[in-house]
C-alpha positions as CSV (number, residue, x, y, z in Angstrom):
1,X,0.1,0.2,0.4
2,X,1.6,3.3,-0.8
3,X,1.4,6.7,1.2
4,X,-0.6,9.6,0.7
5,X,1.2,12.7,-0.5
6,X,2.0,15.3,1.8
7,X,0.3,18.9,0.8
8,X,2.4,20.8,-1.5
9,X,3.0,23.9,0.6
10,X,2.3,27.6,0.6
11,X,2.9,30.6,2.9
12,X,3.7,29.4,6.0
13,X,0.8,31.0,8.0
14,X,-1.7,29.7,5.9
15,X,-0.1,26.6,5.8
16,X,-0.8,26.5,9.9
17,X,-4.1,27.6,9.9
18,X,-5.3,25.8,7.1
19,X,-3.8,22.7,8.8
20,X,-6.7,22.5,11.7
21,X,-8.9,21.7,9.2
22,X,-7.0,19.3,7.6
23,X,-9.2,16.2,8.8
24,X,-12.6,17.4,6.4
25,X,-10.8,16.8,3.4
26,X,-10.9,13.4,2.4
27,X,-8.1,13.8,-0.7
28,X,-4.6,15.8,-0.5
29,X,-5.9,17.6,-3.9
30,X,-9.0,19.0,-2.0
31,X,-6.7,20.5,0.9
32,X,-4.5,22.0,-1.3
33,X,-7.3,23.4,-3.2
34,X,-8.5,25.1,0.4
35,X,-5.0,26.3,0.9
36,X,-5.0,28.0,-2.6
37,X,-8.1,29.5,-1.8
38,X,-6.8,30.9,1.3
39,X,-3.5,32.2,-0.4
40,X,-5.9,33.7,-3.4
41,X,-8.0,35.8,-1.0
42,X,-5.1,37.2,1.1
43,X,-3.5,37.9,-2.5
44,X,-3.2,41.5,-4.0
45,X,-5.2,41.0,-7.4
46,X,-8.1,42.7,-7.8
47,X,-10.7,40.5,-8.6
48,X,-10.8,37.2,-6.6
49,X,-12.5,35.2,-9.3
50,X,-11.3,31.7,-9.5
51,X,-9.3,31.8,-12.5
52,X,-7.3,34.8,-10.7
53,X,-6.7,32.6,-7.8
54,X,-5.3,30.2,-10.0
55,X,-3.3,32.1,-11.8
56,X,-1.6,33.9,-8.3
57,X,-1.0,30.4,-6.8
58,X,0.5,29.5,-10.2
59,X,-2.1,26.7,-11.3
60,X,-2.4,26.3,-15.1
61,X,-6.3,26.5,-14.8
62,X,-9.0,27.1,-12.2
63,X,-10.4,23.5,-12.9
64,X,-9.1,22.2,-9.8
65,X,-10.5,25.0,-7.7
66,X,-14.1,24.7,-9.0
67,X,-14.1,21.1,-8.6
68,X,-13.1,21.6,-5.0
69,X,-16.1,24.4,-4.3
70,X,-18.6,21.5,-6.4
71,X,-17.6,18.2,-6.7
72,X,-15.2,17.4,-4.0
73,X,-16.3,15.2,-1.2
74,X,-15.6,17.4,2.0
75,X,-19.0,18.7,4.3
76,X,-19.0,22.3,4.9
77,X,-21.2,21.1,8.1
78,X,-17.8,19.7,9.2
79,X,-15.8,22.2,8.0
80,X,-18.1,25.0,10.3
81,X,-17.9,22.6,12.9
82,X,-14.1,22.8,13.1
83,X,-14.5,26.4,12.8
84,X,-16.4,27.2,15.5
85,X,-14.8,24.6,18.3
86,X,-11.8,26.9,16.9
87,X,-13.4,29.7,18.0
88,X,-15.0,28.3,21.4
89,X,-11.1,27.4,21.9
90,X,-9.8,30.7,21.6
91,X,-12.5,32.3,24.2
92,X,-11.9,30.1,26.7
93,X,-8.3,31.0,26.7
């Protein structure tokens, strides 16, 4: 059996932040797209469209990002639950 590959690194603080959500994404490609969208949203591009984000993060096209948003096997509820737990931990500490 082969080991799953590690996700491609982006900006350190984005990688560190997104790591909290790693278990939500069953596929490494989905997790990478999640990180790329974060990098795109904080980038200085004028319009935050999928083609512009893909170009800003060095992808050939936006198809992987589009697939992540429309077809990828992750659940929004799980993502929200993780985010809520992180917020509650921060408020408690």
